N, C-alpha and C positions, 0 to 999 in steps of 0.2 A: 128589591126582592131578591131572595137567595134561593137557589135550587140545589138540593143535596140529594145524591144517590147513595144509598147504603146497600152494598152487595154483601150478602153473608152466606156462609155454609154452616149448617147445623144438623147434627145427627140425632141427638137426644133432646133437643129443644133448648139447651142452655145458651148457645150462641145466639139463637133467635130471640130469646128472652132479653139478653144483653143488647142486641141490635135494636129491639123495640124500645128499650129504655133510653138508649142513645137518641133515637128518633124523637121520643117524648121530650128529652132535654133540649134538643135542637128547636123544637116547637114552643117550648115554655117561654112565656112572656111576650109572645108574638101575637099579633092579631091574625085571625083566620084570613088567608089570602095573601098575607105578607110574604110567606115563604112556602116552598114546596119541598117536602121531605118524602122521598120515595124509598120504601124498604122492599128490597127484591131478593128472593132466594137465588143463589148462584145458578140453578138450573134454568131460571127465567131471565137472567141478566143479559143485557145487550152486549154485543161484541165490539161496538163502538159507542163512545160516550158522547151524547148530544152536546152541542155547543152551549146550550142553556144551563148545563150543569156547572155550578160554581165550586163544588167540593164533592169529591168521591171518597167514601169510606168503604173499606174492604175488611171483612172479619171472618174468622173461622176458628175451629178448634185446633189446638196443638196436638199432633199425633206423632209419635216417634221423633221428637225433638224439632218438628217443623210443621209445614203444611201437610194436609192429608195426601195420601197416594192411593191408587186403586187397592193395594193390599191392605192398607190400614182401614180403608172404608169397608172392605169385605170382613175384616176382623171385627169391626164395630157392629156390623150387621149380625154377626153370630152372637153378640151380646145384647141384641134387641134394638139396635139403632135403625133409623131410616136414612141411609146415606143418599147423597146426591148422585145423579148420574155421573157428573164430573164434579171435581172440587175446585176450589179457588185456584190451585196450582194450574190446572188445565185451562181454566177461564182466562187467567192472566196470559198464558201462552197464546191464546186465540184473540186477544184483545188488540184493537187498533189504538196506538198511543196518542195522547194529547200532551205534548211536551210541557206546557205551562199550567196544566190543571193541578191544583193542590190535591194530594191524595194522602189520607191518613189511614193506617191499618190498626186493627185491634184483634185480640184473640181471647180465647178462653182456655184455661188449662187447670189441671189438678195441682193443688198447692202442696208440693213435696219439696222439702228443704233441699237445696243444692241441686235440684234437677235442672239440667240445662235445656235450652231450646225454646223457640218461640215461633209460632206461626206468623205473628205480627211482624217480627224481624225478617223472617224468610220472605214474606209477601212484599214488604217494602223493598227489599233487595231485588226481588224478581221484577217488580214494577219499574224500578229505576233501570234495570237492565233492558226492559222492554221499551224504554223511552219516556217514561213518566218521570221527568227530572226532579219534580217537586214532591215525590213520594217520601213519606217519613213514617217511622214506626211510632204508633200511638201507645195505647194502654193494653195491659193484660188484666183480665177479669178471672177470678178464681172460682172453681167448682170443687165440690167435696169429693168427687170420685168420677170415674169415667162416665157413668150415666147421670151424674149430678147428684143433688141439685146445686144450683148456684149458691155460693157461700153467702150467709146472711150479710146484708149491707152492700153487696156488690151491685145489685140492680139500682139502688139509690146512687151509688158512686158512678155508675154508667150514665144515669140521667144527668148528674151534675157535670160530668165530662162532656156530654152532648151540649149542655148550655154553655160551657166554656168554649167549645168549638164554634158555636153560633156567634158568640161575642167576638172571637178572633177573626172569623170570616167577615162579619159585618163591619169590622173596623179595618178591613183590608190587610190584616196581618195573618198570613197563613203560611 
């Protein structure tokens, strides 16, 4: 049995849609009860990860070249977003580390040629600094503009990536 916790931050619903697709991919091909995949918004995420969690996924939108900040969340709210009380950045800062827990990050961002920055890269780096030695940057999923929608084909790609992660973890390669 595998237990996966997916913590995500989403303002316009795009990252939530990707996180749900990843969860579906993690569950694909498994019998009900074989695995537990919990999808949790960052506002409701635990500050310590239970020992039964085999894989932690952390995702959020890329804002201003990295993870959201209070100012970028305020700016998003002026554009119709529903921001979190705190973002992934603040959640990581408050998190109790589990040294050997595999952690993989993901993000959503606007597909603009040559635009640098990635919330996934920044989150993986912050998690390693926090003491999660096995944190690694995962995938970026594209949205068409700040409010979205998700670029066609990205939800399906997220589901395939979730299935790949499930296979990796179930074979002990994480």
